[in-house]
N, C-alpha and C positions, 0 to 999 in steps of 0.2 A: 300957489300957483300950477299942480298938477291937478289938481279938481279942479280949477279953472279948463285949463285948455282941455279935460275928460268930458266937461258938460257941454262946452262948443262942439266937442268934436261928436259926439252923440246926437249936437241939435242939427248943425251944418256941416260938420265933416262928408257924412254917411256912416257914420259910426252905430247908428241906431238899424239903418237899413240890411249893414251887412251882417248884424249880431242875430238880424230878424231871419237871413239866408241859412246865417247857420244853425240857429234854432230850428227851424224847420227843416233842413238838411236832416238833424239828428233827431228829432221825432220821427219822419220816416224811417229812418235806418236802426232805429233802435227797437221797431217795427218785428224786425225780424231778429231771431239768432247768430246770424253770420252777419249781421250788419253793426251787432253793439258793439264792438271795438270802433268801430267807425263813428258810431252816434256818440258816443263818449267823447272823442277827440274832437267830434262838431260840438259841443260843449263847450270842452276848456276854449276852444277857437273864439266863443260867441262869449265868452267871459271874456275875453283879452280883447277882441273886436269893440267892447263896449270903453274899456279903460287901457289903451296902450300906451298913452302917456303915462312915465314912472314904470314901464313893464320893456322886459326884452325876453329873447330867447338863445340858448347855447344851447349844444348838443350836449345829450345825456347820456352816457356809456353805460349808464346802469338800468335806465328804460326797459321795460322788459320785451319790448319791440323793435330791437338793436340788429345788428347784422344782418342775416340772409330774412328774418322773420320781417325786419321793418324795411329791409331793401324791397321785399314782396308788398306787404302793406301801404307801401308810399307810391308802388306803383299804381296796386287796385287804386290807390285813392287819386293818384293822378288821373287815371285815365275815366273815372266813374264821377268824381265832384273837385278835382283839386284845379280842370282847366278853367269852369264856368267861374272862381269864386276867384281865381287868378283875371282873369277878364273884366271881371267885376270891380276887383281893386284898383285896377289900372284904368278901369274908364273913369273910376272917380277919384283917381289919384291926380291925373291928365285935367279934370274937369278943377281939382283944387288948387292943382299948379296956375291956374291962367290968373289969378289973384297974388298977389304977394303976400295977403294975410293968408291964405290957404295954402304957401307953401310947407307948413307945418304937418300942416295934414295928408298934403301929400305924399311927405317923408311917412306917417305912420302907414300910408297905403302898399308904398313899396315896401315896407318891413313886413306889415301883415302877407303882400302878394307872395313873395317868397315862401314865408311859413304856409301861405296854401297849398303849395305846390308838394312841399313835401313834410309834413307835419311829424310823423313818425319818429321818435330818437331822439325830439327836444322836449326840452324843458321850459318853463315860464319861470325868468327871476324877478325880483324886484328891483329897478335902477334908485338909487337917491340921488 
């Protein structure tokens, strides 16, 4: 069932559009040395944006970007990319929520919108 939802998500729920946005952002960020950590985060988010069903995220105190460094990186992320991806998720989520069938997609957009604001210090986990 998760596979079916992920296929429908990628084609109808906006997952491909979001993943493309993260991939392009990641490629641009990885073109500079300073942007590589942010670009790698974009690639992780692109993977999650393609297959959000069956995955969730949680705080990861063992991640390299926690504490003050994680806060600084999250603030930089928020200013230069987090707000635009948040707006994209909210817009696609509202458009999906118009129909009853689109409500699961809207819920995934809401989950990803929160993650798109502050991605550092979190890890993706599989949910069964």
